[in-house]
N, C-alpha and C positions, 0 to 999 in steps of 0.2 A: 337428678343429674348424677352420674357416676364419674368419679375421678379416682383412678387406681394408683396414681403415682405421687400424690402430693404430700401425704403424711410422713413425717420423719420416722414414726414407729413402723409403719408398713415398709418403708425403704430399708431400715436397719434389719428388720426380721427377714425380709426377702434376701438381703445380701448375706446374712449370716447362715440362714437355713433354706437355701433354694430347693433342696431335696425334700423338705418337710412341708413347704407351703403349697397347699392345693388351690388356693385362690385368695384374692383380696378385693375389697371395695371400700369406698369412702362415701357412701350415700349420705347426703345431708350433713356432711362433716363428721359422721361417725365412722371411725376407722375400724374395719373388721378384717380379721385374718383367719382363714380356714386352714387348719394344720392337721397333719396325719396324727392319728391316735398315739402311735408309738413315739412321737416327738413332743408330746405335751409337757413333759418334765423339762426337757432341754429348753424349749421355747419359753416356758414360764420362768425358769431360772434366769434366762437372759433378760427377760422383761424386768425382773426384779433387780438384778445385779448390775446391768449396764448403766453406768453413770448418766448417760444422756437420756435414758428412759426412766429409771428409778420408779417402777410401779410398786409402790409400797402398800397399796390398799386393794384388797379384793372386795369389790362392792357387792358382787352377787355371783352366784353360779346356779345354773338350773339345767334342765334337759327339755328337749322337744321330742315328741313322738310323731313321726311322719308316716305312720301306717296308712296305706292306701293313697299316698300322695305321689307315688312314682319315684321316690328317691332311691338311690342305690342302697343306702344304709337306713335302717328304720329310725335310729335315734341320733340325736345331735346334742353334745354337751355345749353349753354356752357360758363363757366366763366374762365378767366385766371387771376391768382393772382401772385404777386411777392413780396418778402420780401427784402427790401433794407438792413436791418440789417443782415440777414442771407444769402443773395444771393441765395435764392431758389425759385422755381416756383411750382405751382400746377394748374391743370385743374380740375374744378368741372363740372360734367354733371348731368343734372336732366331731366328725362322724363316728358313730359307734354302731356296730352291727348287732342284730338281735341274736345271732348265733354265738358271737363272742362278746357278750354284753358286760364288758368291764373296761376300766381305764385306770391309769395310775393316779393315786391321790396326790393332791398338792397341799395337803394339810400341814406338812412339815415346813412349807414356805410361808403360808398364810394360815394362822390358827383359825381365822374366820371360816375357813373351808370345812372345819370339823363338823359343825352342825348342818351346814348346807349340803355336804356330801351325804350325810346320814339321811337328810330329807329326800334327796334324789334317789338314794337306795330304797327308802321306804315307799315312795310313791311311784317310781318308774322301774325299779329293779336293776338299776345299773350298779354294778359292784365297783368299789374303789380299792385297787391293789395297794396294800401298805397302809391303809387307814387304821389308826390305833384302836378304834372302838366302833366298828361298823355294825350297828344294830338299829332297830326301828326307833324313830324319834317322835312320830305323830300317832302311830297306830300301835296297838298292843301286839305282843310277840306272837300269839297264835293266829293273828290275822293272816288270811290266805290270799296271796296275790299282791298286786301293786295297782292301786285304784286310778292312777293317772295314765295308765296305758290305755290306748284307744280301744283295745279289744277286751278290756275288763268288763265282765257282765254286771251291769248296774243293779240287777235284781238278785245277785248272788247273796246267799245267806252265809253269815260268818259265825264262827264259834262264839258262843256267849261267854262272858266272864262274869262271875258272881261278885258279891261284895267282898271287899278285902277285910280280913280279920285283923 
């Protein structure tokens, strides 16, 4: 059952940023707001700083590859936030195109984004503008490609690394 108007978080974000909100839903009590990529910093800053929201915890961020699923944009960033003060959650989704495969970093607002953004870069190839140390975190530097992309060739040979001296 979908209810798009009940959540305080959805209402406040839609009221503050009508031009940035692409869609909302509250399936099974989980508030989700889909925002334009160019508005991710503004919306996240509002989620964190607005006293009635106070999203002080970034629980998770990841990406989804919709290759071959008929979506307008190939990738989608997904952020999960939690407010300790108000005991509420919200999911923010942002479409990211394959052609312009980057988004602004939220690392300066939530330090927890540092490693998570590096992981998304490493595995999906989405670059984070303004990230202080965007380099591979799970794979070694000469690794070619991003293995969670749906078009990554699973039989691909990678450069070998020898023993470390």
